[in-house]
MARBA-3410 file (N, C-alpha, C, O; in Angstrom, 1 decimal):
227
-6.7,7.2,-1.7,-5.8,7.6,-2.8,-6.0,6.7,-4.0,-5.7,5.5,-3.9 ~ -6.5,7.2,-5.1,-6.7,6.4,-6.3,-5.6,6.9,-7.2,-5.5,8.1,-7.5 ~ -4.8,6.0,-7.7,-3.6,6.4,-8.5,-3.3,5.3,-9.5,-4.0,4.2,-9.5 ~ -2.4,5.6,-10.4,-2.0,4.6,-11.4,-1.4,3.3,-10.7,-1.4,2.2,-11.2 ~ -1.0,3.5,-9.4,-0.3,2.4,-8.7,-1.2,1.6,-7.9,-0.8,0.6,-7.4
-2.5,2.1,-7.6,-3.3,1.3,-6.7,-3.4,-0.1,-7.1,-3.3,-1.0,-6.1 ~ -3.6,-0.5,-8.3,-3.7,-1.9,-8.6,-2.4,-2.7,-8.7,-2.4,-3.9,-8.8 ~ -1.2,-2.0,-8.5,0.0,-2.7,-8.8,0.2,-3.9,-7.8,0.4,-5.0,-8.2 ~ 0.3,-3.6,-6.5,0.4,-4.6,-5.6,-0.9,-5.3,-5.3,-0.9,-6.5,-4.9 ~ -1.9,-4.6,-5.5,-3.2,-5.2,-5.1,-3.9,-5.7,-6.4,-5.0,-6.2,-6.4
-3.1,-5.7,-7.5,-3.6,-6.2,-8.8,-3.9,-7.7,-8.7,-4.4,-8.3,-9.6 ~ -3.5,-8.2,-7.5,-3.7,-9.5,-7.2,-5.2,-9.9,-7.3,-6.0,-9.2,-6.8 ~ -5.4,-11.0,-8.0,-6.8,-11.5,-8.1,-7.0,-12.4,-6.9,-6.3,-13.3,-6.6 ~ -8.1,-12.1,-6.2,-8.4,-12.8,-5.0,-9.0,-14.1,-5.3,-10.1,-14.2,-5.8 ~ -8.3,-15.2,-5.0,-8.7,-16.5,-5.4,-8.6,-17.4,-4.2,-9.1,-17.1,-3.1
-8.0,-18.6,-4.4,-8.0,-19.7,-3.4,-7.4,-19.1,-2.1,-6.8,-18.1,-2.0 ~ -7.7,-19.9,-1.0,-7.3,-19.4,0.3,-5.8,-19.2,0.4,-5.0,-20.0,-0.2 ~ -5.4,-18.2,1.1,-4.0,-17.8,1.2,-3.3,-18.8,2.2,-3.9,-19.4,3.0 ~ -1.9,-18.9,2.0,-1.2,-19.8,2.9,-1.3,-19.3,4.3,-1.4,-18.1,4.5 ~ -1.3,-20.2,5.3,-1.5,-19.8,6.7,-0.3,-19.0,7.1,0.8,-19.3,6.8
-0.6,-17.9,7.9,0.4,-17.1,8.5,0.1,-16.9,10.0,-1.0,-17.1,10.4 ~ 1.2,-16.7,10.7,1.0,-16.5,12.2,0.1,-15.4,12.5,0.2,-14.3,11.9 ~ -0.9,-15.6,13.4,-1.9,-14.6,13.7,-1.2,-13.5,14.5,-1.7,-12.3,14.4 ~ -0.2,-13.7,15.2,0.5,-12.7,16.0,1.9,-12.5,15.4,2.9,-12.7,16.1 ~ 1.9,-12.0,14.2,3.2,-11.8,13.5,3.9,-10.6,14.2,3.3,-9.7,14.7
5.2,-10.7,14.2,6.0,-9.6,14.8,5.9,-8.4,14.0,5.7,-8.5,12.8 ~ 5.9,-7.2,14.6,5.9,-5.9,13.8,6.9,-5.9,12.7,8.1,-6.3,13.0 ~ 6.6,-5.3,11.6,7.5,-5.2,10.5,7.4,-3.7,9.9,6.3,-3.2,9.7 ~ 8.5,-3.1,9.6,8.5,-1.8,9.0,9.2,-2.0,7.6,10.2,-2.6,7.5 ~ 8.5,-1.4,6.6,8.9,-1.6,5.2,9.0,-0.3,4.5,8.2,0.6,4.8
9.8,-0.2,3.5,9.8,0.9,2.5,9.4,0.4,1.2,10.1,-0.6,0.7 ~ 8.4,0.9,0.6,7.9,0.4,-0.7,8.0,1.4,-1.8,7.5,2.6,-1.7 ~ 8.8,1.1,-2.8,9.0,2.0,-3.9,8.3,1.5,-5.2,8.4,0.4,-5.6 ~ 7.5,2.4,-5.7,6.7,2.1,-6.9,7.2,2.9,-8.1,7.6,4.0,-8.0 ~ 7.2,2.2,-9.2,7.6,2.8,-10.5,6.7,2.3,-11.6,6.4,1.2,-11.7
6.3,3.3,-12.4,5.4,3.0,-13.5,5.9,3.7,-14.8,6.2,4.9,-14.7 ~ 6.0,3.0,-15.9,6.4,3.5,-17.1,5.4,3.2,-18.2,5.1,2.0,-18.4 ~ 4.9,4.2,-18.9,3.9,3.9,-19.9,4.2,4.7,-21.2,4.5,5.9,-21.2 ~ 4.3,4.0,-22.3,4.5,4.6,-23.6,3.1,4.8,-24.3,2.5,3.8,-24.7 ~ 2.7,6.0,-24.4,1.4,6.3,-25.0,1.3,6.2,-26.5,2.4,6.1,-27.2
0.1,6.2,-27.0,-0.1,6.1,-28.5,0.5,7.4,-29.2,0.7,7.4,-30.4 ~ 0.7,8.4,-28.4,1.2,9.7,-28.9,2.7,9.7,-29.0,3.3,10.7,-29.4 ~ 3.3,8.5,-28.6,4.8,8.4,-28.6,5.5,9.0,-27.4,6.7,9.0,-27.4 ~ 4.7,9.5,-26.5,5.3,10.1,-25.3,5.4,9.0,-24.2,4.4,8.4,-23.9 ~ 6.6,8.9,-23.6,6.8,8.0,-22.5,6.6,8.7,-21.2,7.2,9.8,-21.0
5.8,8.2,-20.3,5.5,8.8,-19.0,6.0,7.9,-17.9,5.6,6.8,-17.8 ~ 6.8,8.5,-17.0,7.3,7.7,-15.9,6.8,8.4,-14.6,6.8,9.6,-14.4 ~ 6.4,7.5,-13.7,5.9,8.0,-12.4,6.6,7.1,-11.3,6.7,5.9,-11.5 ~ 6.9,7.8,-10.2,7.6,7.0,-9.1,7.2,7.7,-7.8,7.2,8.9,-7.7 ~ 7.0,6.9,-6.8,6.8,7.4,-5.5,7.1,6.3,-4.5,7.1,5.1,-4.8
7.3,6.6,-3.2,7.6,5.7,-2.2,6.6,5.8,-1.0,6.1,6.9,-0.8 ~ 6.4,4.7,-0.3,5.6,4.7,0.9,6.3,4.0,2.0,7.1,3.1,1.8 ~ 6.0,4.4,3.2,6.5,3.7,4.4,5.3,2.9,5.0,4.2,3.4,5.2 ~ 5.5,1.6,5.2,4.5,0.7,5.7,4.9,0.1,7.1,6.0,-0.4,7.2 ~ 4.0,0.2,8.0,4.3,-0.5,9.3,3.1,-1.4,9.6,1.9,-1.0,9.5
3.4,-2.6,9.9,2.3,-3.6,10.2,2.5,-4.3,11.5,3.6,-4.6,11.9 ~ 1.4,-4.4,12.2,1.4,-5.2,13.4,0.5,-6.4,13.2,0.3,-6.8,12.0 ~ 0.1,-7.1,14.2,-0.7,-8.3,14.0,-2.2,-8.0,13.6,-2.8,-8.8,13.0 ~ -2.7,-6.8,13.9,-4.0,-6.4,13.6,-4.2,-5.0,13.0,-5.3,-4.5,13.0 ~ -3.1,-4.4,12.5,-3.2,-3.1,12.0,-2.1,-2.9,11.0,-1.0,-3.4,11.1
-2.3,-2.0,10.0,-1.3,-1.6,9.0,-1.4,-0.1,8.8,-2.5,0.5,8.8 ~ -0.3,0.5,8.8,-0.1,2.0,8.6,0.6,2.2,7.3,1.7,1.7,7.1 ~ 0.0,2.9,6.3,0.7,3.2,5.0,0.8,4.7,4.9,-0.2,5.4,4.9 ~ 2.0,5.2,4.7,2.2,6.7,4.6,3.1,7.0,3.5,4.2,6.5,3.3 ~ 2.7,8.0,2.7,3.4,8.5,1.5,4.7,9.1,2.0,4.7,9.9,3.0
5.8,8.8,1.4,7.1,9.5,1.7,7.2,10.8,0.9,7.2,10.8,-0.3 ~ 7.3,11.9,1.6,7.4,13.2,1.0,8.9,13.6,0.9,9.5,13.8,2.0 ~ 9.5,13.7,-0.3,10.9,14.1,-0.4,11.2,15.4,0.3,10.3,16.3,0.3 ~ 12.4,15.6,0.8,12.8,16.8,1.5,12.6,18.0,0.7,12.2,19.1,1.2 ~ 12.8,17.9,-0.6,12.8,19.1,-1.5,11.4,19.7,-1.6,11.3,20.9,-1.9
10.4,18.9,-1.3,9.0,19.5,-1.4,8.2,19.4,-0.1,7.1,19.7,0.0 ~ 8.9,19.0,1.0,8.2,18.9,2.3,7.6,20.2,2.7,6.5,20.3,3.2 ~ 8.4,21.3,2.5,7.9,22.6,3.0,6.6,23.0,2.3,5.7,23.6,2.8 ~ 6.5,22.7,1.0,5.3,23.0,0.2,4.2,22.2,0.6,3.0,22.6,0.7 ~ 4.5,20.9,0.9,3.4,20.0,1.3,2.8,20.4,2.6,1.6,20.5,2.8
3.7,20.7,3.6,3.2,21.1,4.9,2.5,22.5,4.8,1.5,22.7,5.6 ~ 2.9,23.3,4.0,2.3,24.6,3.8,0.8,24.4,3.3,-0.1,25.1,3.8 ~ 0.7,23.5,2.4,-0.7,23.2,1.9,-1.6,22.6,3.0,-2.7,22.9,3.1 ~ -1.0,21.8,3.9,-1.8,21.2,4.9,-2.2,22.3,6.0,-3.3,22.2,6.6 ~ -1.3,23.3,6.1,-1.6,24.3,7.1,-2.4,25.5,6.6,-2.7,26.4,7.3
-2.6,25.5,5.3,-3.3,26.6,4.7,-4.7,26.9,5.2,-5.1,28.0,5.3 ~ -5.4,25.8,5.6,-6.7,26.0,6.2,-6.7,25.3,7.6,-6.4,24.1,7.6 ~ -7.1,26.0,8.6,-7.1,25.4,9.9,-8.2,24.3,10.0,-8.2,23.5,11.0 ~ -9.1,24.4,9.1,-10.2,23.3,9.1,-9.7,22.1,8.5,-8.5,21.8,8.5 ~ -10.6,21.2,8.1,-10.2,19.9,7.6,-10.4,19.7,6.1,-10.1,18.6,5.5
-11.0,20.7,5.4,-11.5,20.4,4.1,-10.3,20.3,3.1,-10.5,19.8,2.0 ~ -9.2,20.9,3.4,-8.1,20.9,2.5,-7.1,19.7,2.7,-5.9,19.7,2.2 ~ -7.5,18.7,3.5,-6.6,17.5,3.7,-6.3,16.9,2.3,-7.2,16.6,1.5 ~ -5.0,16.7,2.1,-4.6,16.0,0.8,-4.8,14.5,1.0,-4.0,13.8,1.6 ~ -5.9,14.0,0.5,-6.2,12.6,0.7,-5.3,11.6,0.0,-5.2,10.5,0.3
-4.6,12.2,-1.0,-3.6,11.4,-1.8,-2.4,11.0,-1.0,-1.8,10.0,-1.1 ~ -2.0,11.9,0.0,-0.8,11.7,0.7,-1.1,11.4,2.2,-0.1,11.1,2.9 ~ -2.3,11.6,2.6,-2.6,11.3,4.1,-2.3,9.9,4.4,-2.6,9.0,3.6 ~ -1.9,9.6,5.6,-1.6,8.3,6.1,-2.9,7.5,6.1,-3.9,8.0,6.5 ~ -2.8,6.2,5.8,-4.0,5.3,5.9,-3.7,4.3,7.0,-2.7,3.6,7.1
-4.7,4.3,8.0,-4.6,3.4,9.1,-5.7,2.4,9.0,-6.9,2.7,9.1 ~ -5.3,1.1,8.7,-6.3,0.0,8.5,-6.1,-0.9,9.6,-5.1,-1.5,9.9 ~ -7.2,-1.1,10.4,-7.2,-2.0,11.6,-8.3,-3.1,11.4,-9.4,-2.8,11.0 ~ -7.9,-4.3,11.8,-8.9,-5.4,11.8,-9.4,-5.5,13.2,-8.7,-5.7,14.2 ~ -10.8,-5.4,13.3,-11.4,-5.5,14.6,-11.6,-7.0,15.0,-11.4,-7.9,14.2
-11.8,-7.2,16.3,-12.0,-8.6,16.8,-13.0,-9.4,16.1,-12.9,-10.6,16.0 ~ -14.1,-8.7,15.5,-15.1,-9.4,14.8,-14.7,-9.6,13.3,-15.5,-10.2,12.5 ~ -13.5,-9.2,12.9,-13.0,-9.4,11.6,-13.3,-8.2,10.7,-12.8,-8.1,9.6 ~ -14.2,-7.3,11.1,-14.5,-6.1,10.3,-13.3,-5.1,10.3,-12.5,-5.1,11.2 ~ -13.2,-4.4,9.2,-12.1,-3.4,9.1,-12.5,-2.0,9.4,-13.6,-1.6,9.1
-11.6,-1.3,10.1,-11.7,0.1,10.4,-10.6,0.8,9.6,-9.5,0.7,9.9 ~ -11.1,1.6,8.7,-10.1,2.4,7.8,-10.2,3.8,8.1,-11.3,4.4,8.1 ~ -9.0,4.4,8.4,-9.0,5.9,8.7,-7.9,6.6,7.9,-6.8,6.0,7.7 ~ -8.2,7.8,7.5,-7.1,8.7,7.0,-6.6,9.5,8.2,-7.4,9.8,9.1 ~ -5.3,9.8,8.3,-4.8,10.5,9.4,-4.0,11.7,9.0,-3.2,11.7,8.1
-4.3,12.8,9.7,-3.6,14.1,9.4,-2.9,14.5,10.7,-3.5,14.9,11.7 ~ -1.5,14.4,10.7,-0.7,14.8,11.8,-0.8,16.3,12.0,-0.8,16.8,13.1 ~ -0.9,17.0,10.8,-0.9,18.5,10.9,-2.1,19.0,11.6,-2.0,19.9,12.4 ~ -3.3,18.3,11.4,-4.5,18.8,12.0,-4.9,18.0,13.2,-5.8,18.3,13.9 ~ -4.0,16.9,13.5,-4.3,16.1,14.6,-5.7,15.5,14.6,-6.4,15.6,15.6
-6.1,15.0,13.4,-7.4,14.5,13.3,-7.3,13.1,12.5,-6.4,12.9,11.7 ~ -8.3,12.3,12.7,-8.4,11.1,11.9,-9.8,11.1,11.3,-10.8,11.7,11.9 ~ -10.0,10.5,10.1,-11.2,10.5,9.4,-11.6,9.1,9.0,-10.9,8.4,8.2 ~ -12.6,8.5,9.6,-13.0,7.2,9.3,-13.6,7.1,7.9,-14.5,7.9,7.5 ~ -13.2,6.1,7.2,-13.6,5.9,5.8,-14.6,4.7,5.7,-14.2,3.6,6.1
-15.8,4.9,5.2,-16.7,3.9,5.0,-16.4,3.0,3.9,-15.6,3.4,3.0 ~ -17.0,1.8,3.9,-16.6,0.8,2.8,-16.9,1.4,1.4,-16.2,1.1,0.5 ~ -17.9,2.2,1.3,-18.3,2.7,0.0,-17.3,3.7,-0.6,-17.3,4.0,-1.8 ~ -16.4,4.2,0.3,-15.4,5.2,-0.1,-14.0,4.6,-0.1,-13.0,5.3,-0.3 ~ -13.9,3.3,0.1,-12.5,2.7,0.1,-11.7,3.0,-1.2,-10.6,3.4,-1.1
-12.4,2.9,-2.3,-11.7,3.2,-3.6,-11.2,4.6,-3.7,-10.2,4.8,-4.4 ~ -11.8,5.5,-3.0,-11.4,6.9,-3.1,-10.0,7.1,-2.3,-9.4,8.1,-2.5 ~ -9.7,6.2,-1.4,-8.5,6.4,-0.7,-7.4,5.3,-1.0,-6.5,5.1,-0.2 ~ -7.6,4.6,-2.1,-6.7,3.6,-2.6,-6.7,2.3,-1.9,-5.6,1.7,-1.8 ~ -7.8,1.9,-1.3,-7.9,0.6,-0.6,-8.9,-0.2,-1.3,-10.1,0.2,-1.5
-8.6,-1.5,-1.6,-9.5,-2.4,-2.3,-10.3,-3.2,-1.4,-11.1,-4.0,-1.8 ~ -10.2,-3.0,-0.1,-11.0,-3.7,0.9,-10.5,-5.1,1.3,-11.1,-5.8,2.1 ~ -9.3,-5.5,0.8,-8.7,-6.8,1.1,-7.7,-6.6,2.3,-6.7,-6.0,2.2 ~ -8.0,-7.3,3.4,-7.1,-7.3,4.5,-5.8,-8.0,4.2,-4.7,-7.5,4.5 ~ -5.9,-9.2,3.6,-4.6,-9.9,3.2,-3.7,-9.0,2.3,-2.5,-9.0,2.5
-4.3,-8.3,1.4,-3.5,-7.5,0.5,-2.8,-6.3,1.3,-1.7,-5.9,1.0 ~ -3.6,-5.8,2.2,-3.1,-4.7,3.1,-2.0,-5.2,4.0,-0.9,-4.5,4.2 ~ -2.2,-6.3,4.5,-1.2,-6.9,5.5,0.1,-7.4,4.9,1.1,-7.2,5.4 ~ 0.0,-7.9,3.7,1.1,-8.5,3.0,1.6,-7.8,1.8,2.5,-8.2,1.1 ~ 0.9,-6.6,1.5,1.2,-5.8,0.3,0.7,-6.5,-1.0,0.4,-5.8,-2.0
0.6,-7.8,-1.0,0.1,-8.5,-2.1,-0.7,-9.7,-1.5,-0.1,-10.4,-0.7 ~ -1.9,-10.0,-1.9,-2.6,-11.1,-1.3,-1.9,-12.4,-1.6,-1.7,-12.8,-2.8 ~ -1.5,-13.1,-0.5,-0.8,-14.4,-0.7,-1.6,-15.4,-1.6,-1.0,-16.3,-2.2 ~ -2.9,-15.2,-1.7,-3.7,-16.1,-2.5,-3.3,-16.0,-4.0,-3.4,-17.0,-4.7 ~ -2.7,-14.9,-4.4,-2.3,-14.8,-5.8,-1.2,-15.8,-6.1,-1.1,-16.3,-7.2
-0.4,-16.1,-5.1,0.8,-17.0,-5.3,0.3,-18.4,-5.7,1.0,-19.2,-6.4 ~ -1.0,-18.8,-5.3,-1.5,-20.1,-5.6,-1.8,-20.2,-7.1,-1.9,-21.3,-7.6 ~ -1.9,-19.1,-7.8,-2.2,-19.1,-9.2,-1.0,-18.9,-10.1,-1.1,-18.8,-11.3 ~ 0.2,-18.8,-9.4,1.4,-18.6,-10.1,2.3,-19.8,-10.1,2.2,-20.7,-9.3 ~ 3.3,-19.8,-11.0,4.2,-20.9,-11.1,5.5,-20.6,-10.3,6.2,-19.7,-10.6
5.8,-21.4,-9.3,7.1,-21.2,-8.5,8.3,-21.5,-9.4,8.2,-22.5,-10.2 ~ 9.3,-20.7,-9.3,10.5,-21.0,-10.1,11.6,-21.4,-9.3,12.2,-20.6,-8.5 ~ 12.0,-22.7,-9.3,13.1,-23.2,-8.5,12.8,-23.2,-7.0,11.7,-22.9,-6.6 ~ 13.8,-23.6,-6.2,13.6,-23.7,-4.8,13.7,-22.3,-4.1,14.1,-21.4,-4.8 ~ 13.4,-22.3,-2.9,13.6,-21.0,-2.1,15.1,-20.7,-2.0,15.9,-21.6,-1.6
15.5,-19.5,-2.4,16.9,-19.1,-2.3,17.1,-17.9,-1.5,16.4,-16.9,-1.7 ~ 17.9,-18.0,-0.5,18.1,-16.8,0.5,16.8,-16.3,1.0,16.6,-15.1,1.2 ~ 15.9,-17.2,1.3,14.7,-16.8,2.0,13.6,-16.3,1.0,12.6,-15.9,1.4 ~ 13.9,-16.4,-0.3,13.0,-15.8,-1.3,12.5,-16.9,-2.3,13.3,-17.7,-2.8 ~ 11.2,-17.0,-2.5,10.6,-17.9,-3.5,10.2,-17.0,-4.7,9.5,-16.0,-4.6
10.7,-17.4,-5.9,10.4,-16.7,-7.2,9.1,-17.3,-7.8,8.9,-18.5,-7.8 ~ 8.2,-16.4,-8.3,7.0,-16.9,-8.9,6.9,-16.1,-10.3,7.4,-15.0,-10.4 ~ 6.2,-16.7,-11.2,5.9,-16.0,-12.5,4.5,-16.5,-13.0,4.1,-17.6,-12.7 ~ 3.9,-15.7,-13.8,2.6,-16.0,-14.4,2.4,-15.1,-15.6,2.9,-14.0,-15.7 ~ 1.5,-15.5,-16.5,1.0,-14.7,-17.6,-0.4,-14.2,-17.2,-1.2,-15.0,-16.9
-0.6,-12.9,-17.3,-1.9,-12.3,-17.0,-2.4,-11.5,-18.2,-2.0,-10.4,-18.3 ~ -3.1,-12.2,-19.1,-3.5,-11.5,-20.3,-2.3,-11.2,-21.1,-1.5,-12.0,-21.5 ~ -2.1,-9.9,-21.4,-1.0,-9.4,-22.1,0.2,-9.0,-21.3,1.2,-8.4,-21.7 ~ 0.1,-9.3,-20.0,1.2,-8.9,-19.1,1.9,-10.2,-18.5,1.3,-11.2,-18.2 ~ 3.2,-10.0,-18.3,4.0,-11.0,-17.6,4.3,-10.6,-16.2,4.9,-9.5,-16.0
3.8,-11.3,-15.2,4.0,-11.0,-13.8,5.0,-11.8,-13.1,5.0,-13.1,-13.3 ~ 5.9,-11.2,-12.4,6.9,-11.9,-11.6,6.9,-11.4,-10.1,6.7,-10.2,-9.9 ~ 7.1,-12.3,-9.2,7.0,-11.9,-7.8,8.2,-12.6,-7.1,8.5,-13.8,-7.3 ~ 8.9,-11.9,-6.3,9.9,-12.4,-5.4,9.4,-12.3,-4.0,9.3,-11.2,-3.4 ~ 9.0,-13.5,-3.4,8.3,-13.5,-2.1,9.2,-13.9,-1.0,9.9,-14.9,-1.0
9.2,-13.0,0.0,10.0,-13.2,1.3,9.2,-14.2,2.1,8.2,-13.9,2.7 ~ 9.7,-15.4,2.2,8.9,-16.5,2.8,8.7,-16.3,4.3,7.6,-16.4,4.8 ~ 9.8,-15.9,5.0,9.7,-15.6,6.4,8.9,-14.4,6.8,8.0,-14.4,7.7 ~ 9.1,-13.3,6.0,8.5,-12.0,6.3,7.1,-12.0,5.7,6.3,-11.1,6.2 ~ 6.7,-12.9,4.8,5.4,-12.9,4.2,5.0,-11.6,3.5,4.0,-11.0,3.8
5.9,-11.1,2.7,5.7,-9.9,1.8,6.5,-10.1,0.6,7.5,-10.8,0.6 ~ 6.1,-9.4,-0.5,6.9,-9.4,-1.7,8.1,-8.5,-1.7,8.0,-7.3,-1.3 ~ 9.3,-9.0,-2.0,10.4,-8.1,-2.1,10.4,-7.4,-3.4,10.9,-6.2,-3.6 ~ 9.8,-8.0,-4.4,9.7,-7.4,-5.8,8.5,-7.9,-6.5,8.2,-9.1,-6.4 ~ 7.7,-7.0,-7.1,6.6,-7.3,-7.9,6.8,-6.6,-9.2,7.0,-5.4,-9.2
6.8,-7.3,-10.3,7.1,-6.7,-11.6,6.1,-7.2,-12.7,5.8,-8.4,-12.8 ~ 5.5,-6.2,-13.4,4.5,-6.6,-14.4,5.0,-5.8,-15.7,5.2,-4.6,-15.7 ~ 5.1,-6.6,-16.8,5.5,-6.0,-18.1,4.6,-6.4,-19.2,4.3,-7.6,-19.3 ~ 4.1,-5.5,-20.0,3.3,-5.9,-21.1,4.1,-6.5,-22.2,5.3,-6.2,-22.4 ~ 3.5,-7.4,-23.0,4.2,-8.1,-24.0,4.8,-7.2,-25.1,5.9,-7.4,-25.6
4.0,-6.1,-25.4,4.4,-5.2,-26.4,5.4,-4.1,-25.9,5.9,-3.3,-26.7 ~ 5.8,-4.2,-24.6,6.8,-3.3,-24.0,6.3,-1.9,-23.8,7.2,-1.0,-23.5 ~ 5.0,-1.6,-23.9,4.6,-0.2,-23.7,4.3,0.1,-22.3,4.1,1.3,-22.0 ~ 4.2,-0.9,-21.4,3.9,-0.6,-20.0,4.6,-1.5,-19.1,4.7,-2.7,-19.3 ~ 5.2,-0.9,-18.0,5.8,-1.8,-17.0,5.5,-1.2,-15.6,5.5,0.1,-15.4
5.3,-2.0,-14.7,5.1,-1.6,-13.3,6.0,-2.4,-12.4,6.1,-3.6,-12.5 ~ 6.7,-1.7,-11.5,7.6,-2.4,-10.6,7.5,-1.8,-9.2,7.3,-0.6,-9.0 ~ 7.4,-2.7,-8.2,7.4,-2.4,-6.8,8.5,-3.1,-6.1,8.6,-4.3,-6.1 ~ 9.3,-2.3,-5.4,10.4,-2.9,-4.7,10.2,-2.7,-3.2,9.8,-1.6,-2.8 ~ 10.4,-3.7,-2.4,10.1,-3.6,-1.0,11.4,-3.9,-0.2,12.0,-5.0,-0.4
11.7,-3.1,0.8,12.9,-3.4,1.6,12.5,-3.2,3.1,11.7,-2.3,3.4 ~ 13.1,-3.9,3.9,12.9,-3.8,5.3,13.7,-2.7,5.9,14.9,-2.5,5.6 ~ 13.1,-1.9,6.8,13.8,-0.8,7.5,13.6,-1.0,9.0,12.9,-1.8,9.5 ~ 14.4,-0.1,9.7,14.4,-0.2,11.2,13.0,0.1,11.7,12.3,1.0,11.2 ~ 12.6,-0.6,12.7,11.3,-0.3,13.4,11.3,1.0,14.1,12.4,1.3,14.8
10.3,1.7,14.1,10.2,3.0,14.9,10.1,2.6,16.4,9.8,1.5,16.8 ~ 10.3,3.6,17.3,10.2,3.4,18.7,8.8,2.8,19.1,8.7,2.1,20.1 ~ 7.8,3.3,18.4,6.4,2.8,18.7,5.6,2.8,17.4,6.0,3.5,16.5 ~ 4.5,2.1,17.4,3.7,2.0,16.2,3.1,3.4,15.9,2.7,4.1,16.8 ~ 3.1,3.8,14.7,2.7,5.1,14.3,1.2,5.5,14.7,0.9,6.6,15.0
0.4,4.4,14.8,-1.0,4.7,15.2,-1.2,5.1,16.7,-2.2,5.5,17.1 ~ -0.1,4.8,17.4,-0.2,5.2,18.9,-0.4,6.7,19.0,-1.2,7.1,19.9 ~ 0.3,7.5,18.2,0.1,8.9,18.3,-1.3,9.3,17.8,-1.9,10.3,18.3 ~ -1.8,8.6,16.9,-3.1,9.0,16.3,-4.3,8.6,17.2,-5.4,9.2,17.0 ~ -4.1,7.8,18.2,-5.2,7.4,19.1,-5.7,8.7,19.8,-6.8,8.7,20.3
-4.8,9.7,20.0,-5.1,10.9,20.8,-5.8,11.9,19.9,-6.3,12.9,20.4 ~ -5.9,11.7,18.6,-6.4,12.7,17.7,-7.9,12.8,17.7,-8.6,11.9,18.1 ~ -8.4,14.0,17.4,-9.9,14.2,17.2,-10.4,13.3,16.1,-9.7,13.2,15.1 ~ -11.5,12.7,16.3,-12.1,11.8,15.3,-13.1,12.5,14.4,-14.0,13.2,14.9 ~ -13.1,12.1,13.1,-14.1,12.6,12.2,-14.4,11.6,11.2,-14.0,10.4,11.3
-15.2,12.0,10.2,-15.7,11.0,9.2,-15.1,11.5,7.8,-14.9,12.7,7.6 ~ -14.9,10.6,6.9,-14.5,10.9,5.6,-15.4,11.9,4.9,-15.0,12.7,4.2 ~ -16.7,11.7,5.2,-17.7,12.6,4.6,-17.5,14.1,5.0,-17.9,15.0,4.2 ~ -16.8,14.3,6.1,-16.5,15.7,6.5,-15.7,16.4,5.5,-15.7,17.6,5.3 ~ -14.8,15.6,4.8,-13.9,16.1,3.8,-14.6,16.6,2.5,-14.0,17.3,1.7
-15.8,16.1,2.4,-16.6,16.4,1.2,-17.5,17.5,1.3,-18.2,17.9,0.3 ~ -17.6,18.1,2.5,-18.5,19.3,2.7,-18.1,20.5,1.9,-18.7,21.5,1.9
END
């Protein structure tokens, strides 16, 4: 999925080594809300918003677009329109990113409607909204970015505040120290024409990891979707 929001959390510049985190981190379920506002040269203000549900384990991350109830029937109808695989909506398909024992990444799109998974090669990562960074996928924002930012005050209520200037943008991050993810990422242009905000909240864990159901699905390749 390539969108206006792909660089928001991953806009992180990969630099110095990230702070050490536990290799066997406890599973975490998160709801991630993205908002973008852009004032164009034509004087028209454009606002975009969407949410994702994220589940992470120690060696895998599942990212799935949240489809509001008002349009779910239309979304599912589109998925069911073709019994084949060519009409999979790659913008909303769940992304299953797993780190293999050798450190290599296995990236798949998942269709519950079709009960199929589609492996995505490295050359196609950008087409599905993945920048290839495991730390950014695991933590929503590469912790290495924090090394380039200025901490603001001490940790308060488990959160460390950071800020930085990135060209014409002012970037702020509220980092959950224990959970190792950002509770808030906000970028605003100096001229006020563009702002990006991502809010992250912890939600109840599902009964089992979402990829467990996908293990039983028929396997395919991303290239199948391009036929």
